[in-house]
N, CA, C and O of each residue as an XYZ file, in Angstrom:
560
protein
N       0.831     -1.176      0.000
C       0.000      0.000      0.000
C       0.879      1.244      0.000
O       1.804      1.362      0.803
N       0.595      2.130     -0.867
C       1.386      3.346     -0.970
C       0.752      4.512     -0.218
O       1.284      5.621     -0.238
N      -0.380      4.273      0.446
C      -1.018      5.340      1.212
C      -1.933      6.208      0.373
O      -2.508      7.176      0.871
N      -2.070      5.866     -0.898
C      -2.959      6.657     -1.756
C      -4.385      6.171     -1.588
O      -4.625      4.982     -1.377
N      -5.301      7.067     -1.680
C      -6.714      6.697     -1.584
C      -7.354      6.853     -2.953
O      -6.892      7.623     -3.795
N      -8.399      6.122     -3.146
C      -9.127      6.216     -4.403
C      -9.935      7.500     -4.438
O     -10.440      7.942     -3.406
N     -10.061      8.101     -5.605
C     -10.913      9.289     -5.687
C     -12.381      8.869     -5.500
O     -12.811      7.827     -5.995
N     -13.111      9.681     -4.796
C     -14.516      9.373     -4.554
C     -15.386     10.089     -5.567
O     -15.001     11.116     -6.125
N     -16.529      9.549     -5.790
C     -17.508     10.164     -6.683
C     -18.564     10.902     -5.878
O     -19.738     10.896     -6.249
N     -18.180     11.518     -4.818
C     -19.107     12.243     -3.980
C     -19.613     13.482     -4.707
O     -18.896     14.089     -5.503
N     -20.851     13.843     -4.422
C     -21.421     15.044     -5.023
C     -20.696     16.287     -4.546
O     -20.659     17.291     -5.256
N     -20.119     16.235     -3.351
C     -19.392     17.390     -2.837
C     -18.043     17.560     -3.503
O     -17.513     18.670     -3.548
N     -17.475     16.474     -4.023
C     -16.161     16.536     -4.633
C     -16.222     16.905     -6.114
O     -15.187     17.162     -6.730
N     -17.400     16.933     -6.678
C     -17.540     17.244     -8.088
C     -17.666     18.748     -8.280
O     -18.176     19.438     -7.397
N     -17.214     19.268     -9.412
C     -17.363     20.708     -9.655
C     -18.838     21.064     -9.840
O     -19.642     20.247    -10.289
N     -19.166     22.294     -9.485
C     -20.539     22.749     -9.646
C     -20.860     22.898    -11.120
O     -20.077     23.450    -11.893
N     -22.010     22.403    -11.489
C     -22.472     22.546    -12.857
C     -23.679     23.460    -12.851
O     -24.589     23.268    -12.044
N     -23.711     24.443    -13.726
C     -24.886     25.319    -13.751
C     -26.105     24.543    -14.236
O     -25.966     23.616    -15.034
N     -27.302     24.908    -13.765
C     -28.488     24.196    -14.209
C     -28.737     24.444    -15.697
O     -28.341     25.470    -16.251
N     -29.388     23.496    -16.312
C     -29.697     23.655    -17.722
C     -30.676     24.811    -17.893
O     -31.357     25.204    -16.945
N     -30.742     25.342    -19.087
C     -31.598     26.498    -19.347
C     -33.066     26.165    -19.110
O     -33.819     26.999    -18.607
N     -33.474     24.960    -19.468
C     -34.863     24.561    -19.255
C     -35.216     24.472    -17.782
O     -36.295     24.900    -17.371
N     -34.309     23.917    -16.986
C     -34.560     23.799    -15.557
C     -34.519     25.161    -14.881
O     -35.290     25.419    -13.957
N     -33.627     26.032    -15.333
C     -33.536     27.373    -14.752
C     -34.794     28.179    -15.057
O     -35.197     29.014    -14.248
N     -35.410     27.952    -16.188
C     -36.656     28.645    -16.520
C     -37.848     28.021    -15.802
O     -38.890     28.661    -15.658
N     -37.704     26.798    -15.359
C     -38.793     26.099    -14.688
C     -39.021     26.616    -13.268
O     -40.163     26.679    -12.814
N     -37.964     26.982    -12.570
C     -38.090     27.402    -11.179
C     -38.947     28.659    -10.995
O     -39.804     28.656    -10.111
N     -38.771     29.731    -11.775
C     -39.673     30.877    -11.602
C     -41.132     30.533    -11.899
O     -42.043     31.074    -11.272
N     -41.349     29.638    -12.850
C     -42.720     29.196    -13.124
C     -43.318     28.436    -11.952
O     -44.507     28.568    -11.663
N     -42.498     27.639    -11.277
C     -42.983     26.920    -10.102
C     -43.268     27.868     -8.937
O     -44.191     27.631     -8.157
N     -42.478     28.944     -8.813
C     -42.744     29.941     -7.773
C     -44.095     30.617     -8.028
O     -44.882     30.804     -7.100
N     -44.360     30.980     -9.277
C     -45.640     31.611     -9.626
C     -46.787     30.632     -9.409
O     -47.837     31.021     -8.898
N     -46.606     29.382     -9.784
C     -47.643     28.378     -9.574
C     -47.915     28.163     -8.090
O     -49.065     27.972     -7.695
N     -46.870     28.191     -7.265
C     -47.056     28.093     -5.823
C     -47.830     29.275     -5.273
O     -48.662     29.110     -4.380
N     -47.569     30.469     -5.796
C     -48.312     31.655     -5.365
C     -49.778     31.550     -5.753
O     -50.654     31.944     -4.982
N     -50.051     31.024     -6.935
C     -51.451     30.856     -7.373
C     -52.174     29.862     -6.469
O     -53.323     30.089     -6.088
N     -51.510     28.768     -6.127
C     -52.116     27.776     -5.224
C     -52.332     28.386     -3.839
O     -53.329     28.084     -3.183
N     -51.412     29.237     -3.389
C     -51.570     29.894     -2.095
C     -52.757     30.838     -2.069
O     -53.514     30.852     -1.099
N     -52.931     31.626     -3.117
C     -54.073     32.558     -3.186
C     -55.374     31.774     -3.293
O     -56.345     32.094     -2.607
N     -55.406     30.759     -4.138
C     -56.621     29.952     -4.270
C     -56.952     29.238     -2.966
O     -58.119     29.147     -2.584
N     -55.937     28.736     -2.288
C     -56.167     28.068     -1.012
C     -56.662     29.021      0.061
O     -57.493     28.650      0.890
N     -56.154     30.252      0.050
C     -56.604     31.244      1.030
C     -58.077     31.578      0.842
O     -58.798     31.799      1.815
N     -58.514     31.616     -0.396
C     -59.928     31.883     -0.658
C     -60.796     30.662     -0.393
O     -61.927     30.792      0.076
N     -60.280     29.493     -0.686
C     -61.051     28.264     -0.569
C     -61.191     27.777      0.859
O     -62.233     27.229      1.220
N     -60.167     27.962      1.680
C     -60.181     27.397      3.030
C     -61.269     28.008      3.892
O     -61.790     27.338      4.783
N     -61.621     29.247      3.654
C     -62.673     29.855      4.471
C     -64.057     29.687      3.854
O     -65.063     29.853      4.543
N     -64.121     29.362      2.571
C     -65.420     29.230      1.911
C     -66.146     27.961      2.355
O     -67.323     28.018      2.711
N     -65.471     26.836      2.340
C     -66.061     25.564      2.769
C     -65.158     25.031      3.867
O     -64.189     24.327      3.584
N     -65.463     25.357      5.108
C     -64.462     25.213      6.167
C     -63.764     23.867      6.247
O     -62.580     23.824      5.914
N     -64.358     22.799      6.642
C     -63.440     21.658      6.799
C     -62.955     21.104      5.467
O     -61.780     20.766      5.322
N     -63.856     21.009      4.495
C     -63.465     20.450      3.198
C     -62.555     21.367      2.408
O     -61.618     20.903      1.758
N     -62.819     22.663      2.455
C     -61.991     23.621      1.731
C     -60.579     23.685      2.271
O     -59.617     23.811      1.513
N     -60.461     23.597      3.584
C     -59.134     23.607      4.205
C     -58.339     22.377      3.781
O     -57.171     22.485      3.410
N     -58.967     21.224      3.836
C     -58.278     19.998      3.434
C     -57.920     20.017      1.950
O     -56.846     19.555      1.562
N     -58.809     20.546      1.127
C     -58.542     20.624     -0.303
C     -57.394     21.593     -0.597
O     -56.558     21.322     -1.459
N     -57.353     22.717      0.116
C     -56.284     23.695     -0.095
C     -54.930     23.116      0.316
O     -53.933     23.309     -0.380
N     -54.896     22.412      1.436
C     -53.626     21.811      1.873
C     -53.229     20.644      0.979
O     -52.042     20.426      0.738
N     -54.209     19.892      0.484
C     -53.905     18.795     -0.441
C     -53.345     19.329     -1.757
O     -52.486     18.697     -2.371
N     -53.829     20.486     -2.187
C     -53.304     21.087     -3.415
C     -51.843     21.488     -3.236
O     -51.037     21.342     -4.154
N     -51.508     21.991     -2.058
C     -50.108     22.354     -1.813
C     -49.213     21.123     -1.765
O     -48.103     21.137     -2.298
N     -49.692     20.063     -1.128
C     -48.921     18.810     -1.091
C     -48.697     18.287     -2.502
O     -47.582     17.911     -2.863
N     -49.753     18.266     -3.292
C     -49.638     17.763     -4.658
C     -48.674     18.575     -5.498
O     -47.879     18.023     -6.260
N     -48.750     19.894     -5.354
C     -47.860     20.751     -6.139
C     -46.403     20.583     -5.712
O     -45.526     20.414     -6.559
N     -46.140     20.627     -4.415
C     -44.749     20.557     -3.945
C     -44.123     19.192     -4.220
O     -43.003     19.114     -4.726
N     -44.835     18.123     -3.892
C     -44.272     16.793     -4.152
C     -44.183     16.501     -5.645
O     -43.206     15.910     -6.106
N     -45.188     16.907     -6.396
C     -45.165     16.689     -7.842
C     -44.036     17.446     -8.514
O     -43.363     16.914     -9.397
N     -43.828     18.686     -8.099
C     -42.742     19.477     -8.689
C     -41.388     18.906     -8.293
O     -40.466     18.874     -9.108
N     -41.260     18.455     -7.047
C     -39.998     17.858     -6.618
C     -39.676     16.596     -7.389
O     -38.525     16.371     -7.764
N     -40.680     15.772     -7.628
C     -40.450     14.539     -8.387
C     -40.230     14.820     -9.869
O     -39.436     14.139    -10.519
N     -40.929     15.821    -10.407
C     -40.765     16.141    -11.827
C     -39.378     16.706    -12.122
O     -38.760     16.353    -13.126
N     -38.896     17.578    -11.251
C     -37.577     18.178    -11.451
C     -36.481     17.203    -11.034
O     -35.413     17.160    -11.643
N     -36.755     16.422     -9.989
C     -35.763     15.460     -9.516
C     -34.780     16.044     -8.525
O     -33.753     15.429     -8.236
N     -35.071     17.199     -8.010
C     -34.197     17.857     -7.040
C     -35.042     18.537     -5.976
O     -36.242     18.749     -6.151
N     -34.394     18.874     -4.874
C     -35.120     19.558     -3.798
C     -35.598     20.934     -4.207
O     -36.625     21.405     -3.718
N     -34.877     21.579     -5.086
C     -35.272     22.905     -5.550
C     -36.633     22.897     -6.211
O     -37.349     23.898     -6.181
N     -36.997     21.771     -6.809
C     -38.313     21.658     -7.425
C     -39.430     21.690     -6.412
O     -40.528     22.150     -6.725
N     -39.185     21.213     -5.204
C     -40.199     21.266     -4.151
C     -40.133     22.566     -3.369
O     -41.148     23.026     -2.846
N     -38.955     23.160     -3.283
C     -38.787     24.394     -2.522
C     -39.368     25.586     -3.280
O     -39.918     26.495     -2.658
N     -39.258     25.600     -4.593
C     -39.724     26.749     -5.382
C     -41.227     27.006     -5.219
O     -41.597     28.144     -4.930
N     -42.118     26.011     -5.387
C     -43.537     26.316     -5.171
C     -43.861     26.594     -3.711
O     -44.785     27.353     -3.418
N     -43.112     25.986     -2.789
C     -43.343     26.274     -1.371
C     -42.988     27.724     -1.055
O     -43.673     28.373     -0.265
N     -41.925     28.232     -1.667
C     -41.555     29.635     -1.463
C     -42.604     30.575     -2.058
O     -42.940     31.596     -1.458
N     -43.113     30.232     -3.226
C     -44.178     31.047     -3.825
C     -45.441     31.030     -2.995
O     -46.101     32.057     -2.837
N     -45.784     29.858     -2.460
C     -46.957     29.742     -1.590
C     -46.791     30.606     -0.346
O     -47.692     31.359      0.025
N     -45.629     30.488      0.295
C     -45.386     31.240      1.531
C     -45.394     32.739      1.272
O     -45.953     33.494      2.067
N     -44.792     33.183      0.185
C     -44.763     34.601     -0.135
C     -46.170     35.143     -0.362
O     -46.514     36.210      0.145
N     -46.985     34.411     -1.122
C     -48.345     34.866     -1.393
C     -49.186     34.899     -0.122
O     -49.937     35.849      0.100
N     -49.066     33.876      0.708
C     -49.888     33.806      1.919
C     -49.471     34.879      2.919
O     -50.326     35.482      3.567
N     -48.172     35.124      3.053
C     -47.719     36.169      3.977
C     -48.189     37.541      3.495
O     -48.592     38.375      4.305
N     -48.141     37.779      2.194
C     -48.631     39.054      1.681
C     -50.139     39.197      1.863
O     -50.635     40.313      2.018
N     -50.867     38.100      1.849
C     -52.320     38.160      2.036
C     -52.716     38.348      3.502
O     -53.855     38.724      3.780
N     -51.814     38.099      4.435
C     -52.164     38.246      5.851
C     -52.162     39.705      6.299
O     -52.734     40.028      7.340
N     -51.540     40.576      5.542
C     -51.508     41.982      5.937
C     -52.876     42.615      5.704
O     -53.565     42.289      4.738
N     -53.254     43.510      6.585
C     -54.525     44.212      6.419
C     -54.276     45.545      5.732
O     -53.181     46.105      5.799
N     -55.288     46.027      5.087
C     -55.186     47.292      4.374
C     -55.613     48.432      5.285
O     -56.245     48.182      6.311
N     -55.290     49.670      4.945
C     -55.688     50.801      5.796
C     -57.204     50.942      5.946
O     -57.682     51.501      6.934
N     -57.951     50.442      4.979
C     -59.409     50.521      5.064
C     -59.982     49.510      6.045
O     -61.165     49.567      6.382
N     -59.148     48.589      6.501
C     -59.602     47.567      7.434
C     -59.939     46.243      6.773
O     -60.378     45.312      7.449
N     -59.743     46.140      5.473
C     -60.023     44.895      4.759
C     -58.937     43.869      5.078
O     -57.767     44.212      5.244
N     -59.348     42.618      5.161
C     -58.389     41.540      5.368
C     -58.966     40.276      4.761
O     -60.173     40.174      4.543
N     -58.111     39.329      4.494
C     -58.541     38.081      3.873
C     -58.666     36.962      4.884
O     -59.559     36.122      4.773
N     -57.781     36.937      5.873
C     -57.803     35.876      6.867
C     -58.520     36.356      8.124
O     -58.146     37.369      8.716
N     -59.535     35.632      8.517
C     -60.218     35.937      9.770
C     -59.430     35.315     10.924
O     -58.606     34.424     10.719
N     -59.695     35.792     12.122
C     -59.001     35.249     13.295
C     -59.755     34.015     13.780
O     -60.424     34.041     14.813
N     -59.631     32.947     13.019
C     -60.304     31.708     13.376
C     -59.368     30.525     13.274
O     -58.234     30.639     12.809
N     -59.866     29.389     13.717
C     -59.022     28.190     13.706
C     -58.681     27.743     12.290
O     -57.591     27.221     12.058
N     -59.586     27.936     11.347
C     -59.318     27.532      9.968
C     -58.158     28.290      9.353
O     -57.331     27.711      8.650
N     -58.100     29.584      9.616
C     -57.009     30.396      9.068
C     -55.666     29.996      9.671
O     -54.659     29.899      8.970
N     -55.669     29.767     10.973
C     -54.418     29.370     11.621
C     -53.980     27.975     11.184
O     -52.787     27.728     11.004
N     -54.931     27.067     11.014
C     -54.585     25.738     10.520
C     -54.043     25.802      9.102
O     -53.128     25.058      8.748
N     -54.607     26.693      8.289
C     -54.123     26.848      6.917
C     -52.699     27.389      6.910
O     -51.845     26.883      6.182
N     -52.441     28.415      7.717
C     -51.104     29.013      7.732
C     -50.062     28.059      8.302
O     -49.036     27.808      7.670
N     -50.318     27.534      9.475
C     -49.338     26.653     10.119
C     -49.230     25.303      9.414
O     -48.135     24.761      9.265
N     -50.367     24.767      8.984
C     -50.339     23.500      8.254
C     -49.625     23.628      6.925
O     -48.897     22.722      6.520
N     -49.826     24.753      6.239
C     -49.141     24.970      4.966
C     -47.647     25.097      5.122
O     -46.888     24.602      4.290
N     -47.213     25.759      6.187
C     -45.778     25.880      6.437
C     -45.185     24.515      6.770
O     -44.103     24.172      6.294
N     -45.891     23.739      7.587
C     -45.409     22.398      7.935
C     -45.345     21.504      6.695
O     -44.397     20.740      6.517
N     -46.357     21.609      5.852
C     -46.379     20.811      4.618
C     -45.225     21.210      3.708
O     -44.585     20.347      3.107
N     -44.952     22.502      3.600
C     -43.849     22.958      2.750
C     -42.518     22.397      3.239
O     -41.682     21.981      2.437
N     -42.324     22.388      4.562
C     -41.067     21.839      5.097
C     -40.978     20.336      4.867
O     -39.913     19.827      4.521
N     -42.084     19.622      5.055
C     -42.058     18.174      4.843
C     -41.811     17.829      3.382
O     -41.046     16.912      3.082
N     -42.447     18.550      2.476
C     -42.261     18.265      1.054
C     -40.832     18.561      0.607
O     -40.266     17.825     -0.201
N     -40.249     19.643      1.134
C     -38.861     19.945      0.775
C     -37.910     18.907      1.338
O     -36.872     18.626      0.739
N     -38.254     18.330      2.490
C     -37.404     17.304      3.081
C     -37.555     15.974      2.354
O     -36.574     15.251      2.179
N     -38.757     15.648      1.935
C     -39.018     14.361      1.294
C     -38.738     14.355     -0.198
O     -38.829     13.304     -0.832
N     -38.403     15.488     -0.769
C     -38.148     15.550     -2.209
C     -36.931     14.703     -2.551
O     -36.003     14.594     -1.750
N     -36.932     14.109     -3.724
C     -35.782     13.271     -4.098
C     -34.544     14.118     -4.317
O     -34.617     15.240     -4.818
N     -33.417     13.565     -3.937
C     -32.141     14.250     -4.158
C     -31.306     13.418     -5.108
O     -31.461     12.200     -5.198
N     -30.430     14.087     -5.804
C     -29.563     13.420     -6.764
C     -28.473     12.685     -6.012
O     -27.788     13.264     -5.169
N     -28.318     11.429     -6.314
C     -27.271     10.623     -5.703
C     -26.026     10.676     -6.582
O     -26.141     10.792     -7.802
N     -24.864     10.595     -5.996
C     -23.646     10.601     -6.808
C     -23.568      9.356     -7.683
O     -24.096      8.296     -7.346
N     -22.897      9.519     -8.808
C     -22.708      8.383     -9.709
C     -21.751      7.387     -9.079
O     -20.884      7.757     -8.287
N     -21.912      6.153     -9.429
C     -20.995      5.138     -8.919
C     -21.727      3.838     -8.678
O     -22.765      3.566     -9.281
N     -21.170      3.042     -7.787
C     -21.751      1.754     -7.474
C     -23.083      1.922     -6.756
O     -23.471      3.022     -6.362
N     -23.760      0.808     -6.603
C     -25.046      0.826     -5.914
C     -24.874      1.070     -4.412
O     -25.832      1.432     -3.728
N     -23.665      0.873     -3.903
C     -23.407      1.079     -2.487
C     -23.274      2.569     -2.234
O     -22.579      3.266     -2.973
N     -23.930      3.061     -1.201
C     -23.888      4.497     -0.906
C     -22.591      4.901     -0.228
O     -21.999      5.924     -0.571
N     -22.151      4.106      0.728
C     -20.941      4.457      1.457
C     -19.779      3.601      0.972
O     -19.889      2.378      0.891
N     -18.701      4.230      0.660
C     -17.532      3.481      0.204
C     -16.632      3.209      1.390
O     -16.296      4.110      2.159
N     -16.247      1.947      1.525
C     -15.384      1.568      2.646
C     -14.174      0.862      2.129
O     -13.314      0.457      2.912
């Protein structure tokens, strides 16, 4: 043994590659789609209370997990979650006239907190790219 180690195919050891043009254009579209789902969910959750809330949260789950699986990276799940969060946070502010979209009720709080929890779970469960190499994950 000469003390040399084999080069690893770790994702951290590889040079950064810029995303393809198609994938880079996909992320802003997913952010806008997440914002649309957030606005629609904000309107729907209070219209039909238990069913509307569940439908709004199910739409967010479907969008985040579907986008993560379609893109094949965590960024695909994070982009619509960021758009959803941005739209919902902007909708929580009241206007000077006193108009507001979210009432101070359990449905609104469940929508806000449940949506944030769903966004974190979807970003965590999204598929990640594994390094190229053998089927074994850890090299020993």
